[in-house]
C-alpha positions as CSV (number, residue, x, y, z in Angstrom):
1,X,-31.8,25.1,68.1
2,X,-31.4,27.9,65.5
3,X,-28.3,27.4,63.3
4,X,-26.4,30.0,61.1
5,X,-24.4,28.2,58.5
6,X,-21.6,29.5,56.4
7,X,-18.5,28.4,54.5
8,X,-15.6,29.6,52.4
9,X,-15.2,33.0,54.0
10,X,-11.5,33.1,52.9
11,X,-10.7,35.7,55.6
12,X,-13.6,38.0,54.7
13,X,-16.4,38.3,57.2
14,X,-19.3,40.3,55.7
15,X,-20.8,42.6,58.4
16,X,-24.3,41.3,57.4
17,X,-23.4,37.9,59.0
18,X,-23.9,39.5,62.4
19,X,-27.3,40.9,61.3
20,X,-28.6,37.6,59.8
21,X,-27.2,35.4,62.6
22,X,-28.2,37.7,65.4
23,X,-31.1,35.4,66.5
24,X,-29.2,32.1,65.9
25,X,-28.2,29.9,68.9
26,X,-25.0,28.7,67.1
27,X,-22.9,29.3,64.1
28,X,-21.4,26.5,62.0
29,X,-18.6,27.2,59.6
30,X,-17.9,24.5,57.0
31,X,-14.2,25.4,56.3
32,X,-11.9,27.7,54.4
33,X,-12.2,30.1,57.3
34,X,-9.1,32.0,56.3
35,X,-7.8,33.4,59.6
36,X,-8.0,32.9,63.4
37,X,-9.1,36.5,63.7
38,X,-12.3,35.7,61.6
39,X,-12.9,32.5,63.7
40,X,-12.4,34.5,66.9
41,X,-14.9,37.1,65.8
42,X,-17.5,34.4,65.2
43,X,-16.8,32.7,68.5
44,X,-17.1,36.0,70.4
45,X,-20.5,36.6,68.7
46,X,-22.1,33.2,69.1
47,X,-21.0,29.6,70.1
48,X,-19.3,28.4,66.9
49,X,-18.6,24.9,65.5
50,X,-16.1,24.8,62.7
51,X,-14.0,22.5,60.5
52,X,-10.9,23.5,58.6
53,X,-10.7,23.7,54.9
54,X,-8.0,23.2,52.3
55,X,-6.8,26.8,52.4
56,X,-6.6,27.0,56.2
57,X,-3.2,27.0,57.9
58,X,-1.8,25.2,60.9
59,X,-3.3,27.6,63.4
60,X,-6.9,27.0,62.2
61,X,-6.2,23.3,61.8
62,X,-5.1,23.2,65.5
63,X,-8.4,24.9,66.5
64,X,-10.8,23.1,64.2
65,X,-10.9,19.5,63.1
66,X,-11.2,18.1,59.6
67,X,-14.4,16.4,60.5
68,X,-16.9,17.3,63.1
69,X,-19.5,14.6,64.1
70,X,-22.0,15.6,66.8
71,X,-25.6,15.3,67.8
72,X,-27.9,18.4,67.8
73,X,-31.4,18.1,69.0
74,X,-31.4,14.4,68.4
75,X,-30.0,14.6,64.8
76,X,-26.5,13.3,64.0
77,X,-24.6,15.9,62.1
78,X,-21.4,15.3,60.0
79,X,-19.6,18.5,59.0
80,X,-16.5,18.5,56.8
81,X,-15.1,20.8,54.2
82,X,-14.7,18.6,51.1
83,X,-17.4,15.9,50.7
84,X,-18.5,15.8,47.0
85,X,-22.1,15.9,46.2
86,X,-25.1,13.6,46.7
87,X,-24.8,10.7,46.4
88,X,-21.2,10.7,44.9
89,X,-19.2,11.6,48.0
90,X,-15.5,11.0,48.3
91,X,-14.3,7.7,49.9
92,X,-13.5,9.4,53.2
93,X,-17.0,10.8,53.5
94,X,-18.6,7.6,52.4
95,X,-16.9,5.8,55.3
96,X,-17.9,8.5,57.8
97,X,-21.6,8.3,56.6
98,X,-21.5,4.5,56.9
99,X,-20.0,4.7,60.4
100,X,-22.0,7.6,61.9
101,X,-25.3,7.6,60.0
102,X,-25.8,11.4,60.0
103,X,-29.2,12.9,59.3
104,X,-27.4,16.0,58.1
105,X,-24.2,16.3,56.0
106,X,-22.7,19.8,55.8
107,X,-19.8,20.8,53.6
108,X,-18.3,23.7,51.7
109,X,-15.5,23.8,49.2
110,X,-17.4,24.0,45.9
111,X,-18.7,27.6,46.5
112,X,-21.9,26.2,45.0
113,X,-25.0,26.5,47.2
114,X,-26.8,23.2,47.3
115,X,-29.5,21.8,49.6
116,X,-30.7,18.3,48.7
117,X,-32.2,15.3,50.4
118,X,-30.0,12.3,49.6
119,X,-32.5,9.4,49.4
120,X,-29.8,6.8,49.1
121,X,-28.0,7.8,52.3
122,X,-31.2,9.2,54.0
123,X,-29.6,12.5,54.9
124,X,-30.0,16.2,54.2
125,X,-27.0,17.5,52.3
126,X,-26.3,21.2,52.8
127,X,-23.6,23.3,51.2
128,X,-24.2,26.9,52.1
129,X,-22.1,28.2,49.1
130,X,-19.5,30.8,49.8
131,X,-19.8,33.8,52.1
132,X,-16.4,35.4,51.2
133,X,-15.1,37.4,48.2
134,X,-12.6,34.9,46.9
135,X,-13.7,32.4,44.3
136,X,-15.8,32.1,41.2
137,X,-19.2,32.4,42.8
138,X,-21.2,35.5,41.9
139,X,-23.4,35.9,45.0
140,X,-22.2,35.5,48.7
141,X,-24.6,33.2,50.5
142,X,-25.5,31.9,54.0
143,X,-28.0,29.4,55.3
144,X,-30.2,29.6,58.4
145,X,-32.2,26.7,59.7
146,X,-33.6,25.1,62.8
147,X,-33.4,21.7,64.3
148,X,-36.6,20.9,66.2
149,X,-38.4,17.7,66.9
150,X,-35.4,15.7,65.7
151,X,-35.4,17.2,62.2
152,X,-34.2,20.2,60.3
153,X,-36.8,22.8,59.6
154,X,-37.4,26.3,58.3
155,X,-34.3,26.4,56.1
156,X,-33.6,29.8,54.5
157,X,-31.0,30.8,52.0
158,X,-29.7,34.3,52.4
159,X,-28.0,36.3,49.7
160,X,-25.5,38.8,50.9
161,X,-24.9,40.5,47.6
162,X,-22.3,40.2,44.8
163,X,-18.9,38.7,45.5
164,X,-17.0,41.8,44.3
165,X,-15.6,44.1,47.0
166,X,-17.4,47.1,45.5
């Protein structure tokens, strides 16, 4: 399974997303989507899993849960917008980790790209940074990876260019 991962689009969908995610099987959006139009564009392009973020309104919250817990190719995945960072997660996420034992934890919110194996919780933490124009990040980023043989593999960070609209 090839996954295209993004977060914090804040209602801006860079056209390069379609190029870089063209060969992906699914798109996962870790919140702060910004609009149903953006989510619909992703869903028309590829099967899409998403969670809502703190800036998302009632329409997106009705279409996307706060937490998404699922199994992909034999790996338990927990996706939520606000998690903290390894191993200092917020209390809600600590409870979800304990209950569901994910092999991968995906979040957004910080706009800081971070991929780290959390030895304490035995999971791969992935925050793809921010793909939108809103925020303090300097470079828009995406992540691509595969889940094969019950483990994440071939993880790539993709830089879409500077955050500014120029």
